[in-house]
Biopython code that builds the backbone (N, CA, C, O; Angstrom):
import numpy as np
from Bio.PDB.StructureBuilder import StructureBuilder

atoms = [
    (1, "GLN", "N", (12.343, 9.909, 13.841)),
    (1, "GLN", "CA", (10.973, 9.654, 13.512)),
    (1, "GLN", "C", (10.870, 9.083, 12.101)),
    (1, "GLN", "O", (11.818, 9.148, 11.319)),
    (2, "VAL", "N", (9.713, 8.529, 11.792)),
    (2, "VAL", "CA", (9.452, 7.917, 10.506)),
    (2, "VAL", "C", (8.373, 8.706, 9.790)),
    (2, "VAL", "O", (7.387, 9.130, 10.393)),
    (3, "GLN", "N", (8.575, 8.896, 8.502)),
    (3, "GLN", "CA", (7.593, 9.565, 7.680)),
    (3, "GLN", "C", (7.314, 8.727, 6.438)),
    (3, "GLN", "O", (8.238, 8.193, 5.825)),
    (4, "LEU", "N", (6.053, 8.614, 6.072)),
    (4, "LEU", "CA", (5.631, 7.909, 4.872)),
    (4, "LEU", "C", (4.929, 8.893, 3.953)),
    (4, "LEU", "O", (4.048, 9.636, 4.385)),
    (5, "VAL", "N", (5.319, 8.898, 2.690)),
    (5, "VAL", "CA", (4.732, 9.802, 1.719)),
    (5, "VAL", "C", (4.235, 8.997, 0.532)),
    (5, "VAL", "O", (5.019, 8.352, -0.164)),
    (6, "GLU", "N", (2.925, 9.037, 0.304)),
    (6, "GLU", "CA", (2.320, 8.314, -0.801)),
    (6, "GLU", "C", (2.175, 9.204, -2.028)),
    (6, "GLU", "O", (2.098, 10.428, -1.923)),
    (7, "SER", "N", (2.138, 8.570, -3.182)),
    (7, "SER", "CA", (1.884, 9.274, -4.423)),
    (7, "SER", "C", (1.303, 8.296, -5.432)),
    (7, "SER", "O", (1.375, 7.081, -5.244)),
    (8, "GLY", "N", (0.730, 8.826, -6.496)),
    (8, "GLY", "CA", (0.258, 7.999, -7.587)),
    (8, "GLY", "C", (-1.241, 7.843, -7.696)),
    (8, "GLY", "O", (-1.735, 7.270, -8.667)),
    (9, "GLY", "N", (-1.971, 8.340, -6.723)),
    (9, "GLY", "CA", (-3.417, 8.244, -6.798)),
    (9, "GLY", "C", (-3.979, 9.174, -7.856)),
    (9, "GLY", "O", (-3.278, 10.038, -8.382)),
    (10, "GLY", "N", (-5.248, 8.985, -8.156)),
    (10, "GLY", "CA", (-5.895, 9.824, -9.141)),
    (10, "GLY", "C", (-7.186, 9.234, -9.633)),
    (10, "GLY", "O", (-7.732, 8.302, -9.043)),
    (11, "LEU", "N", (-7.666, 9.790, -10.722)),
    (11, "LEU", "CA", (-8.895, 9.334, -11.367)),
    (11, "LEU", "C", (-8.553, 8.411, -12.522)),
    (11, "LEU", "O", (-7.638, 8.684, -13.299)),
    (12, "VAL", "N", (-9.289, 7.322, -12.627)),
    (12, "VAL", "CA", (-9.059, 6.378, -13.708)),
    (12, "VAL", "C", (-10.378, 5.709, -14.074)),
    (12, "VAL", "O", (-11.250, 5.528, -13.224)),
    (13, "GLN", "N", (-10.513, 5.349, -15.324)),
    (13, "GLN", "CA", (-11.699, 4.644, -15.786)),
    (13, "GLN", "C", (-11.606, 3.174, -15.414)),
    (13, "GLN", "O", (-10.514, 2.614, -15.321)),
    (14, "ALA", "N", (-12.756, 2.558, -15.204)),
    (14, "ALA", "CA", (-12.784, 1.133, -14.920)),
    (14, "ALA", "C", (-12.008, 0.366, -15.976)),
    (14, "ALA", "O", (-12.140, 0.623, -17.172)),
    (15, "GLY", "N", (-11.199, -0.576, -15.518)),
    (15, "GLY", "CA", (-10.348, -1.340, -16.407)),
    (15, "GLY", "C", (-8.957, -0.769, -16.555)),
    (15, "GLY", "O", (-8.069, -1.420, -17.106)),
    (16, "GLY", "N", (-8.762, 0.430, -16.075)),
    (16, "GLY", "CA", (-7.474, 1.079, -16.173)),
    (16, "GLY", "C", (-6.533, 0.681, -15.069)),
    (16, "GLY", "O", (-6.830, -0.202, -14.265)),
    (17, "SER", "N", (-5.380, 1.348, -15.038)),
    (17, "SER", "CA", (-4.327, 1.005, -14.090)),
    (17, "SER", "C", (-3.771, 2.244, -13.416)),
    (17, "SER", "O", (-3.791, 3.339, -13.977)),
    (18, "LEU", "N", (-3.279, 2.052, -12.212)),
    (18, "LEU", "CA", (-2.547, 3.060, -11.476)),
    (18, "LEU", "C", (-1.422, 2.373, -10.727)),
    (18, "LEU", "O", (-1.501, 1.187, -10.407)),
    (19, "ARG", "N", (-0.379, 3.129, -10.453)),
    (19, "ARG", "CA", (0.720, 2.629, -9.651)),
    (19, "ARG", "C", (0.953, 3.578, -8.488)),
    (19, "ARG", "O", (1.312, 4.739, -8.684)),
    (20, "LEU", "N", (0.748, 3.082, -7.290)),
    (20, "LEU", "CA", (0.965, 3.861, -6.090)),
    (20, "LEU", "C", (2.377, 3.641, -5.569)),
    (20, "LEU", "O", (2.930, 2.547, -5.676)),
    (21, "SER", "N", (2.944, 4.683, -5.012)),
    (21, "SER", "CA", (4.261, 4.603, -4.403)),
    (21, "SER", "C", (4.196, 5.152, -2.992)),
    (21, "SER", "O", (3.413, 6.057, -2.700)),
    (22, "CYS", "N", (5.016, 4.604, -2.126)),
    (22, "CYS", "CA", (5.128, 5.088, -0.759)),
    (22, "CYS", "C", (6.585, 5.034, -0.354)),
    (22, "CYS", "O", (7.182, 3.959, -0.295)),
    (23, "ALA", "N", (7.152, 6.183, -0.077)),
    (23, "ALA", "CA", (8.537, 6.277, 0.338)),
    (23, "ALA", "C", (8.608, 6.515, 1.837)),
    (23, "ALA", "O", (7.998, 7.448, 2.359)),
    (24, "ALA", "N", (9.350, 5.673, 2.515)),
    (24, "ALA", "CA", (9.532, 5.785, 3.951)),
    (24, "ALA", "C", (10.900, 6.361, 4.264)),
    (24, "ALA", "O", (11.890, 6.043, 3.605)),
    (25, "SER", "N", (10.941, 7.201, 5.262)),
    (25, "SER", "CA", (12.204, 7.777, 5.705)),
    (25, "SER", "C", (12.244, 7.815, 7.218)),
    (25, "SER", "O", (11.207, 7.830, 7.880)),
    (26, "GLY", "N", (13.447, 7.830, 7.754)),
    (26, "GLY", "CA", (13.622, 7.868, 9.193)),
    (26, "GLY", "C", (14.305, 6.618, 9.713)),
    (26, "GLY", "O", (14.990, 5.914, 8.972)),
    (27, "SER", "N", (14.111, 6.352, 10.990)),
    (27, "SER", "CA", (14.739, 5.213, 11.653)),
    (27, "SER", "C", (13.885, 3.972, 11.446)),
    (27, "SER", "O", (12.922, 3.732, 12.174)),
    (28, "ILE", "N", (14.254, 3.193, 10.443)),
    (28, "ILE", "CA", (13.492, 2.013, 10.065)),
    (28, "ILE", "C", (14.303, 0.772, 10.374)),
    (28, "ILE", "O", (15.417, 0.617, 9.875)),
    (29, "SER", "N", (13.762, -0.103, 11.184)),
    (29, "SER", "CA", (14.442, -1.336, 11.532)),
    (29, "SER", "C", (14.485, -2.277, 10.345)),
    (29, "SER", "O", (13.670, -2.180, 9.428)),
    (30, "SER", "N", (15.452, -3.196, 10.373)),
    (30, "SER", "CA", (15.627, -4.126, 9.264)),
    (30, "SER", "C", (14.440, -5.070, 9.120)),
    (30, "SER", "O", (14.084, -5.468, 8.011)),
    (31, "ILE", "N", (13.842, -5.420, 10.228)),
    (31, "ILE", "CA", (12.698, -6.318, 10.215)),
    (31, "ILE", "C", (11.429, -5.473, 10.222)),
    (31, "ILE", "O", (11.116, -4.807, 11.209)),
    (32, "ASN", "N", (10.721, -5.511, 9.132)),
    (32, "ASN", "CA", (9.532, -4.691, 9.030)),
    (32, "ASN", "C", (8.610, -5.237, 7.958)),
    (32, "ASN", "O", (8.986, -6.097, 7.162)),
    (33, "SER", "N", (7.422, -4.728, 7.957)),
    (33, "SER", "CA", (6.499, -5.007, 6.877)),
    (33, "SER", "C", (5.903, -3.696, 6.390)),
    (33, "SER", "O", (5.726, -2.753, 7.162)),
    (34, "MET", "N", (5.601, -3.650, 5.122)),
    (34, "MET", "CA", (4.947, -2.496, 4.542)),
    (34, "MET", "C", (3.681, -2.976, 3.862)),
    (34, "MET", "O", (3.620, -4.091, 3.343)),
    (35, "ALA", "N", (2.694, -2.137, 3.871)),
    (35, "ALA", "CA", (1.400, -2.557, 3.368)),
    (35, "ALA", "C", (0.616, -1.379, 2.835)),
    (35, "ALA", "O", (0.899, -0.219, 3.134)),
    (36, "TRP", "N", (-0.366, -1.713, 2.044)),
    (36, "TRP", "CA", (-1.355, -0.757, 1.588)),
    (36, "TRP", "C", (-2.702, -1.130, 2.174)),
    (36, "TRP", "O", (-3.145, -2.275, 2.081)),
    (37, "HIS", "N", (-3.336, -0.161, 2.770)),
    (37, "HIS", "CA", (-4.698, -0.286, 3.247)),
    (37, "HIS", "C", (-5.556, 0.717, 2.495)),
    (37, "HIS", "O", (-5.044, 1.672, 1.911)),
    (38, "ARG", "N", (-6.846, 0.496, 2.512)),
    (38, "ARG", "CA", (-7.741, 1.452, 1.886)),
    (38, "ARG", "C", (-9.000, 1.621, 2.721)),
    (38, "ARG", "O", (-9.398, 0.734, 3.475)),
    (39, "GLN", "N", (-9.604, 2.771, 2.566)),
    (39, "GLN", "CA", (-10.840, 3.056, 3.267)),
    (39, "GLN", "C", (-11.791, 3.774, 2.319)),
    (39, "GLN", "O", (-11.527, 4.890, 1.872)),
    (40, "ALA", "N", (-12.889, 3.118, 2.028)),
    (40, "ALA", "CA", (-13.926, 3.688, 1.193)),
    (40, "ALA", "C", (-14.962, 4.375, 2.075)),
    (40, "ALA", "O", (-15.079, 4.053, 3.258)),
    (41, "PRO", "N", (-15.714, 5.315, 1.512)),
    (41, "PRO", "CA", (-16.741, 5.996, 2.312)),
    (41, "PRO", "C", (-17.699, 5.010, 2.966)),
    (41, "PRO", "O", (-18.239, 4.121, 2.308)),
    (42, "GLY", "N", (-17.903, 5.176, 4.256)),
    (42, "GLY", "CA", (-18.824, 4.329, 4.986)),
    (42, "GLY", "C", (-18.309, 2.941, 5.307)),
    (42, "GLY", "O", (-19.064, 2.109, 5.810)),
    (43, "LYS", "N", (-17.048, 2.672, 5.030)),
    (43, "LYS", "CA", (-16.490, 1.350, 5.269)),
    (43, "LYS", "C", (-15.280, 1.433, 6.189)),
    (43, "LYS", "O", (-14.666, 2.488, 6.347)),
    (44, "GLN", "N", (-14.957, 0.301, 6.788)),
    (44, "GLN", "CA", (-13.772, 0.200, 7.628)),
    (44, "GLN", "C", (-12.515, 0.178, 6.764)),
    (44, "GLN", "O", (-12.536, -0.251, 5.611)),
    (45, "ARG", "N", (-11.438, 0.647, 7.347)),
    (45, "ARG", "CA", (-10.163, 0.531, 6.672)),
    (45, "ARG", "C", (-9.790, -0.945, 6.580)),
    (45, "ARG", "O", (-9.916, -1.686, 7.556)),
    (46, "GLU", "N", (-9.334, -1.366, 5.414)),
    (46, "GLU", "CA", (-9.020, -2.762, 5.202)),
    (46, "GLU", "C", (-7.650, -2.927, 4.566)),
    (46, "GLU", "O", (-7.172, -2.056, 3.840)),
    (47, "LEU", "N", (-7.037, -4.049, 4.852)),
    (47, "LEU", "CA", (-5.759, -4.378, 4.241)),
    (47, "LEU", "C", (-5.965, -4.746, 2.787)),
    (47, "LEU", "O", (-6.822, -5.568, 2.462)),
    (48, "VAL", "N", (-5.185, -4.140, 1.917)),
    (48, "VAL", "CA", (-5.212, -4.459, 0.500)),
    (48, "VAL", "C", (-4.101, -5.431, 0.152)),
    (48, "VAL", "O", (-4.342, -6.465, -0.472)),
    (49, "ALA", "N", (-2.891, -5.101, 0.553)),
    (49, "ALA", "CA", (-1.735, -5.936, 0.263)),
    (49, "ALA", "C", (-0.616, -5.596, 1.222)),
    (49, "ALA", "O", (-0.481, -4.449, 1.648)),
    (50, "GLY", "N", (0.185, -6.588, 1.562)),
    (50, "GLY", "CA", (1.307, -6.376, 2.445)),
    (50, "GLY", "C", (2.520, -7.144, 1.971)),
    (50, "GLY", "O", (2.403, -8.122, 1.233)),
    (51, "ILE", "N", (3.688, -6.692, 2.401)),
    (51, "ILE", "CA", (4.930, -7.349, 2.027)),
    (51, "ILE", "C", (5.933, -7.199, 3.154)),
    (51, "ILE", "O", (6.081, -6.120, 3.728)),
    (52, "GLY", "N", (6.621, -8.286, 3.465)),
    (52, "GLY", "CA", (7.615, -8.277, 4.519)),
    (52, "GLY", "C", (8.987, -7.894, 4.012)),
    (52, "GLY", "O", (9.252, -7.929, 2.811)),
    (53, "SER", "N", (9.855, -7.529, 4.937)),
    (53, "SER", "CA", (11.236, -7.261, 4.585)),
    (53, "SER", "C", (11.942, -8.565, 4.234)),
    (53, "SER", "O", (11.433, -9.655, 4.494)),
    (54, "ILE", "N", (13.117, -8.431, 3.640)),
    (54, "ILE", "CA", (13.874, -9.610, 3.223)),
    (54, "ILE", "C", (14.156, -10.531, 4.400)),
    (54, "ILE", "O", (14.144, -11.753, 4.253)),
    (55, "SER", "N", (14.409, -9.948, 5.567)),
    (55, "SER", "CA", (14.753, -10.741, 6.740)),
    (55, "SER", "C", (13.635, -11.661, 7.194)),
    (55, "SER", "O", (13.889, -12.641, 7.895)),
    (56, "ILE", "N", (12.421, -11.367, 6.813)),
    (56, "ILE", "CA", (11.299, -12.246, 7.144)),
    (56, "ILE", "C", (10.715, -12.871, 5.885)),
    (56, "ILE", "O", (9.545, -13.254, 5.858)),
    (57, "GLY", "N", (11.529, -12.970, 4.852)),
    (57, "GLY", "CA", (11.171, -13.717, 3.671)),
    (57, "GLY", "C", (10.571, -12.923, 2.532)),
    (57, "GLY", "O", (10.409, -13.457, 1.435)),
    (58, "GLY", "N", (10.241, -11.682, 2.756)),
    (58, "GLY", "CA", (9.673, -10.869, 1.704)),
    (58, "GLY", "C", (8.345, -11.382, 1.181)),
    (58, "GLY", "O", (7.981, -11.117, 0.035)),
    (59, "SER", "N", (7.626, -12.108, 2.005)),
    (59, "SER", "CA", (6.362, -12.682, 1.571)),
    (59, "SER", "C", (5.305, -11.603, 1.375)),
    (59, "SER", "O", (5.363, -10.529, 1.973)),
    (60, "THR", "N", (4.351, -11.917, 0.533)),
    (60, "THR", "CA", (3.270, -10.989, 0.237)),
    (60, "THR", "C", (1.931, -11.606, 0.596)),
    (60, "THR", "O", (1.779, -12.826, 0.645)),
    (61, "ASN", "N", (0.976, -10.747, 0.843)),
    (61, "ASN", "CA", (-0.385, -11.201, 1.037)),
    (61, "ASN", "C", (-1.332, -10.161, 0.476)),
    (61, "ASN", "O", (-1.035, -8.966, 0.461)),
    (62, "TYR", "N", (-2.483, -10.640, 0.012)),
    (62, "TYR", "CA", (-3.435, -9.781, -0.662)),
    (62, "TYR", "C", (-4.841, -10.046, -0.166)),
    (62, "TYR", "O", (-5.184, -11.163, 0.221)),
    (63, "ALA", "N", (-5.638, -9.007, -0.184)),
    (63, "ALA", "CA", (-7.060, -9.205, 0.020)),
    (63, "ALA", "C", (-7.625, -9.995, -1.154)),
    (63, "ALA", "O", (-7.188, -9.830, -2.293)),
    (64, "ASP", "N", (-8.589, -10.844, -0.871)),
    (64, "ASP", "CA", (-9.174, -11.658, -1.926)),
    (64, "ASP", "C", (-9.725, -10.806, -3.072)),
    (64, "ASP", "O", (-9.697, -11.222, -4.230)),
    (65, "SER", "N", (-10.215, -9.637, -2.750)),
    (65, "SER", "CA", (-10.844, -8.788, -3.747)),
    (65, "SER", "C", (-9.868, -8.227, -4.770)),
    (65, "SER", "O", (-10.287, -7.761, -5.829)),
    (66, "VAL", "N", (-8.577, -8.264, -4.472)),
    (66, "VAL", "CA", (-7.595, -7.686, -5.387)),
    (66, "VAL", "C", (-6.620, -8.709, -5.940)),
    (66, "VAL", "O", (-5.782, -8.365, -6.774)),
    (67, "LYS", "N", (-6.705, -9.941, -5.504)),
    (67, "LYS", "CA", (-5.796, -10.975, -5.994)),
    (67, "LYS", "C", (-5.914, -11.115, -7.504)),
    (67, "LYS", "O", (-7.013, -11.170, -8.056)),
    (68, "GLY", "N", (-4.767, -11.173, -8.155)),
    (68, "GLY", "CA", (-4.738, -11.287, -9.596)),
    (68, "GLY", "C", (-4.797, -9.966, -10.318)),
    (68, "GLY", "O", (-4.544, -9.904, -11.521)),
    (69, "ARG", "N", (-5.129, -8.900, -9.601)),
    (69, "ARG", "CA", (-5.209, -7.579, -10.207)),
    (69, "ARG", "C", (-4.147, -6.622, -9.685)),
    (69, "ARG", "O", (-3.610, -5.809, -10.438)),
    (70, "PHE", "N", (-3.848, -6.721, -8.392)),
    (70, "PHE", "CA", (-2.876, -5.831, -7.757)),
    (70, "PHE", "C", (-1.596, -6.595, -7.457)),
    (70, "PHE", "O", (-1.625, -7.794, -7.181)),
    (71, "THR", "N", (-0.481, -5.896, -7.513)),
    (71, "THR", "CA", (0.805, -6.467, -7.165)),
    (71, "THR", "C", (1.556, -5.506, -6.258)),
    (71, "THR", "O", (1.749, -4.339, -6.600)),
    (72, "ILE", "N", (1.978, -5.997, -5.106)),
    (72, "ILE", "CA", (2.768, -5.187, -4.198)),
    (72, "ILE", "C", (4.237, -5.563, -4.346)),
    (72, "ILE", "O", (4.571, -6.737, -4.506)),
    (73, "SER", "N", (5.091, -4.584, -4.292)),
    (73, "SER", "CA", (6.525, -4.812, -4.367)),
    (73, "SER", "C", (7.227, -3.748, -3.544)),
    (73, "SER", "O", (6.615, -2.759, -3.140)),
    (74, "ARG", "N", (8.506, -3.951, -3.299)),
    (74, "ARG", "CA", (9.263, -2.968, -2.536)),
    (74, "ARG", "C", (10.693, -2.885, -3.022)),
    (74, "ARG", "O", (11.262, -3.851, -3.529)),
    (75, "ASP", "N", (11.248, -1.718, -2.855)),
    (75, "ASP", "CA", (12.642, -1.460, -3.112)),
    (75, "ASP", "C", (13.272, -1.223, -1.750)),
    (75, "ASP", "O", (13.122, -0.149, -1.167)),
    (76, "ASN", "N", (13.973, -2.221, -1.248)),
    (76, "ASN", "CA", (14.496, -2.136, 0.109)),
    (76, "ASN", "C", (15.563, -1.059, 0.261)),
    (76, "ASN", "O", (15.671, -0.431, 1.314)),
    (77, "ALA", "N", (16.347, -0.846, -0.785)),
    (77, "ALA", "CA", (17.374, 0.180, -0.719)),
    (77, "ALA", "C", (16.768, 1.565, -0.580)),
    (77, "ALA", "O", (17.360, 2.451, 0.035)),
    (78, "LYS", "N", (15.591, 1.748, -1.150)),
    (78, "LYS", "CA", (14.922, 3.040, -1.107)),
    (78, "LYS", "C", (13.833, 3.116, -0.044)),
    (78, "LYS", "O", (13.208, 4.161, 0.137)),
    (79, "ASN", "N", (13.606, 2.011, 0.655)),
    (79, "ASN", "CA", (12.515, 1.941, 1.629)),
    (79, "ASN", "C", (11.210, 2.427, 1.017)),
    (79, "ASN", "O", (10.487, 3.236, 1.599)),
    (80, "THR", "N", (10.939, 1.921, -0.150)),
    (80, "THR", "CA", (9.759, 2.320, -0.898)),
    (80, "THR", "C", (8.927, 1.097, -1.247)),
    (80, "THR", "O", (9.463, 0.066, -1.652)),
    (81, "VAL", "N", (7.636, 1.216, -1.089)),
    (81, "VAL", "CA", (6.714, 0.152, -1.452)),
    (81, "VAL", "C", (5.816, 0.656, -2.563)),
    (81, "VAL", "O", (5.450, 1.831, -2.602)),
    (82, "TYR", "N", (5.464, -0.246, -3.467)),
    (82, "TYR", "CA", (4.639, 0.091, -4.611)),
    (82, "TYR", "C", (3.403, -0.789, -4.638)),
    (82, "TYR", "O", (3.399, -1.901, -4.112)),
    (83, "LEU", "N", (2.377, -0.280, -5.246)),
    (83, "LEU", "CA", (1.182, -1.070, -5.500)),
    (83, "LEU", "C", (0.764, -0.841, -6.942)),
    (83, "LEU", "O", (0.258, 0.223, -7.296)),
    (84, "GLN", "N", (0.981, -1.851, -7.764)),
    (84, "GLN", "CA", (0.526, -1.808, -9.146)),
    (84, "GLN", "C", (-0.906, -2.287, -9.180)),
    (84, "GLN", "O", (-1.199, -3.418, -8.793)),
    (85, "MET", "N", (-1.789, -1.442, -9.636)),
    (85, "MET", "CA", (-3.218, -1.710, -9.616)),
    (85, "MET", "C", (-3.716, -1.797, -11.052)),
    (85, "MET", "O", (-3.759, -0.793, -11.763)),
    (86, "ASN", "N", (-4.087, -2.985, -11.471)),
    (86, "ASN", "CA", (-4.593, -3.217, -12.814)),
    (86, "ASN", "C", (-6.055, -3.628, -12.770)),
    (86, "ASN", "O", (-6.573, -4.032, -11.729)),
    (87, "SER", "N", (-6.702, -3.520, -13.908)),
    (87, "SER", "CA", (-8.109, -3.911, -14.032)),
    (87, "SER", "C", (-8.947, -3.296, -12.927)),
    (87, "SER", "O", (-9.732, -3.980, -12.270)),
    (88, "LEU", "N", (-8.773, -2.018, -12.733)),
    (88, "LEU", "CA", (-9.449, -1.338, -11.636)),
    (88, "LEU", "C", (-10.961, -1.345, -11.812)),
    (88, "LEU", "O", (-11.482, -1.258, -12.924)),
    (89, "LYS", "N", (-11.637, -1.450, -10.694)),
    (89, "LYS", "CA", (-13.083, -1.477, -10.636)),
    (89, "LYS", "C", (-13.582, -0.300, -9.809)),
    (89, "LYS", "O", (-12.853, 0.208, -8.956)),
    (90, "PRO", "N", (-14.813, 0.139, -10.049)),
    (90, "PRO", "CA", (-15.361, 1.207, -9.210)),
    (90, "PRO", "C", (-15.300, 0.884, -7.719)),
    (90, "PRO", "O", (-15.156, 1.786, -6.895)),
    (91, "GLU", "N", (-15.406, -0.380, -7.375)),
    (91, "GLU", "CA", (-15.341, -0.800, -5.984)),
    (91, "GLU", "C", (-13.973, -0.566, -5.359)),
    (91, "GLU", "O", (-13.836, -0.614, -4.137)),
    (92, "ASP", "N", (-12.968, -0.315, -6.175)),
    (92, "ASP", "CA", (-11.639, -0.014, -5.659)),
    (92, "ASP", "C", (-11.505, 1.436, -5.210)),
    (92, "ASP", "O", (-10.490, 1.812, -4.624)),
    (93, "THR", "N", (-12.501, 2.236, -5.476)),
    (93, "THR", "CA", (-12.463, 3.642, -5.086)),
    (93, "THR", "C", (-12.334, 3.766, -3.575)),
    (93, "THR", "O", (-13.154, 3.233, -2.828)),
    (94, "ALA", "N", (-11.311, 4.465, -3.138)),
    (94, "ALA", "CA", (-11.037, 4.613, -1.715)),
    (94, "ALA", "C", (-9.837, 5.520, -1.533)),
    (94, "ALA", "O", (-9.143, 5.863, -2.490)),
    (95, "VAL", "N", (-9.606, 5.900, -0.298)),
    (95, "VAL", "CA", (-8.338, 6.504, 0.065)),
    (95, "VAL", "C", (-7.389, 5.381, 0.433)),
    (95, "VAL", "O", (-7.698, 4.552, 1.289)),
    (96, "TYR", "N", (-6.249, 5.354, -0.206)),
    (96, "TYR", "CA", (-5.258, 4.317, 0.027)),
    (96, "TYR", "C", (-4.164, 4.849, 0.935)),
    (96, "TYR", "O", (-3.605, 5.921, 0.702)),
    (97, "TYR", "N", (-3.870, 4.079, 1.978)),
    (97, "TYR", "CA", (-2.893, 4.477, 2.977)),
    (97, "TYR", "C", (-1.724, 3.509, 2.998)),
    (97, "TYR", "O", (-1.908, 2.292, 2.978)),
    (98, "CYS", "N", (-0.546, 4.049, 3.037)),
    (98, "CYS", "CA", (0.658, 3.251, 3.219)),
    (98, "CYS", "C", (0.890, 3.015, 4.702)),
    (98, "CYS", "O", (0.680, 3.909, 5.522)),
    (99, "ASN", "N", (1.319, 1.821, 5.037)),
    (99, "ASN", "CA", (1.578, 1.458, 6.421)),
    (99, "ASN", "C", (2.949, 0.819, 6.552)),
    (99, "ASN", "O", (3.368, 0.030, 5.704)),
    (100, "LEU", "N", (3.633, 1.166, 7.615)),
    (100, "LEU", "CA", (4.913, 0.560, 7.953)),
    (100, "LEU", "C", (4.829, 0.038, 9.374)),
    (100, "LEU", "O", (4.484, 0.778, 10.296)),
    (101, "HIS", "N", (5.141, -1.227, 9.550)),
    (101, "HIS", "CA", (5.144, -1.850, 10.866)),
    (101, "HIS", "C", (6.552, -2.328, 11.166)),
    (101, "HIS", "O", (7.141, -3.076, 10.385)),
    (102, "LEU", "N", (7.090, -1.896, 12.298)),
    (102, "LEU", "CA", (8.455, -2.209, 12.674)),
    (102, "LEU", "C", (8.499, -3.295, 13.736)),
    (102, "LEU", "O", (7.659, -3.343, 14.635)),
    (103, "PHE", "N", (9.483, -4.157, 13.617)),
    (103, "PHE", "CA", (9.752, -5.197, 14.603)),
    (103, "PHE", "C", (11.165, -5.019, 15.132)),
    (103, "PHE", "O", (12.045, -4.612, 14.373)),
    (104, "PRO", "N", (11.421, -5.309, 16.412)),
    (104, "PRO", "CA", (10.478, -5.833, 17.405)),
    (104, "PRO", "C", (9.738, -4.766, 18.193)),
    (104, "PRO", "O", (8.992, -5.088, 19.118)),
    (105, "SER", "N", (9.932, -3.501, 17.842)),
    (105, "SER", "CA", (9.324, -2.425, 18.619)),
    (105, "SER", "C", (7.803, -2.441, 18.540)),
    (105, "SER", "O", (7.126, -2.012, 19.474)),
    (106, "GLY", "N", (7.265, -2.934, 17.429)),
    (106, "GLY", "CA", (5.837, -2.911, 17.228)),
    (106, "GLY", "C", (5.292, -1.567, 16.791)),
    (106, "GLY", "O", (4.078, -1.387, 16.700)),
    (107, "ARG", "N", (6.169, -0.632, 16.523)),
    (107, "ARG", "CA", (5.710, 0.685, 16.096)),
    (107, "ARG", "C", (5.051, 0.615, 14.724)),
    (107, "ARG", "O", (5.478, -0.128, 13.840)),
    (108, "ASN", "N", (4.017, 1.399, 14.581)),
    (108, "ASN", "CA", (3.199, 1.391, 13.385)),
    (108, "ASN", "C", (3.063, 2.819, 12.873)),
    (108, "ASN", "O", (2.745, 3.731, 13.636)),
    (109, "TYR", "N", (3.301, 3.008, 11.592)),
    (109, "TYR", "CA", (3.255, 4.331, 10.999)),
    (109, "TYR", "C", (2.352, 4.327, 9.776)),
    (109, "TYR", "O", (2.244, 3.333, 9.059)),
    (110, "TRP", "N", (1.712, 5.460, 9.562)),
    (110, "TRP", "CA", (0.784, 5.614, 8.448)),
    (110, "TRP", "C", (1.132, 6.823, 7.606)),
    (110, "TRP", "O", (1.584, 7.845, 8.121)),
    (111, "GLY", "N", (0.918, 6.698, 6.313)),
    (111, "GLY", "CA", (1.009, 7.839, 5.433)),
    (111, "GLY", "C", (-0.260, 8.663, 5.490)),
    (111, "GLY", "O", (-1.209, 8.318, 6.194)),
    (112, "GLN", "N", (-0.270, 9.743, 4.751)),
    (112, "GLN", "CA", (-1.401, 10.664, 4.793)),
    (112, "GLN", "C", (-2.574, 10.207, 3.937)),
    (112, "GLN", "O", (-3.682, 10.722, 4.079)),
    (113, "GLY", "N", (-2.344, 9.257, 3.063)),
    (113, "GLY", "CA", (-3.383, 8.745, 2.194)),
    (113, "GLY", "C", (-3.370, 9.388, 0.824)),
    (113, "GLY", "O", (-3.024, 10.560, 0.676)),
    (114, "THR", "N", (-3.748, 8.615, -0.167)),
    (114, "THR", "CA", (-3.877, 9.123, -1.523)),
    (114, "THR", "C", (-5.183, 8.598, -2.116)),
    (114, "THR", "O", (-5.499, 7.414, -2.002)),
    (115, "GLN", "N", (-5.924, 9.485, -2.741)),
    (115, "GLN", "CA", (-7.246, 9.147, -3.250)),
    (115, "GLN", "C", (-7.144, 8.410, -4.575)),
    (115, "GLN", "O", (-6.444, 8.841, -5.490)),
    (116, "VAL", "N", (-7.849, 7.300, -4.662)),
    (116, "VAL", "CA", (-8.009, 6.566, -5.910)),
    (116, "VAL", "C", (-9.491, 6.530, -6.234)),
    (116, "VAL", "O", (-10.295, 6.038, -5.442)),
    (117, "THR", "N", (-9.848, 7.049, -7.391)),
    (117, "THR", "CA", (-11.235, 7.068, -7.816)),
    (117, "THR", "C", (-11.351, 6.380, -9.168)),
    (117, "THR", "O", (-10.687, 6.761, -10.131)),
    (118, "VAL", "N", (-12.196, 5.368, -9.225)),
    (118, "VAL", "CA", (-12.396, 4.590, -10.445)),
    (118, "VAL", "C", (-13.813, 4.833, -10.934)),
    (118, "VAL", "O", (-14.780, 4.534, -10.235)),
    (119, "SER", "N", (-13.929, 5.370, -12.123)),
    (119, "SER", "CA", (-15.231, 5.657, -12.708)),
    (119, "SER", "C", (-15.662, 4.518, -13.615)),
    (119, "SER", "O", (-14.831, 3.788, -14.156)),
    (120, "SER", "N", (-16.962, 4.376, -13.774)),
    (120, "SER", "CA", (-17.512, 3.336, -14.634)),
    (120, "SER", "C", (-17.922, 3.879, -15.987)),
    (120, "SER", "O", (-18.406, 3.127, -16.833)),
]
sb = StructureBuilder()
sb.init_structure("model")
sb.init_model(0)
sb.init_chain("A")
sb.init_seg("    ")
for serial, (resi, resn, name, xyz) in enumerate(atoms, 1):
    if name == "N":
        sb.init_residue(resn, " ", resi, " ")
    sb.init_atom(name, np.array(xyz, "f"), 0.0, 1.0, " ", f" {name:<3s}", serial, name[0])
structure = sb.get_structure()
């Protein structure tokens, strides 16, 4: 089985920074993508940033709302994905979830979520 454990959430003032980490363990295929999603109160869960494994180019993608402020990266040896969050805004307040998608099985795994709260 696969387990994802997030860390790094917390309270921060607008303009501040946080770094989220997500460590994956278990049977993880070489071809995969890892991503951060978030869900704010009353809103749908949305993709924040994603990154592919080396075998699929390691490409990244970001939600327009976080481009230029957030950076996603991964340590393939550790099966860990990070989200560096700079210039945080109150609108970034949400529960952030780590996601792992495996290919070709199509299996999808989620972490338990970590709360990020940005005060103004």
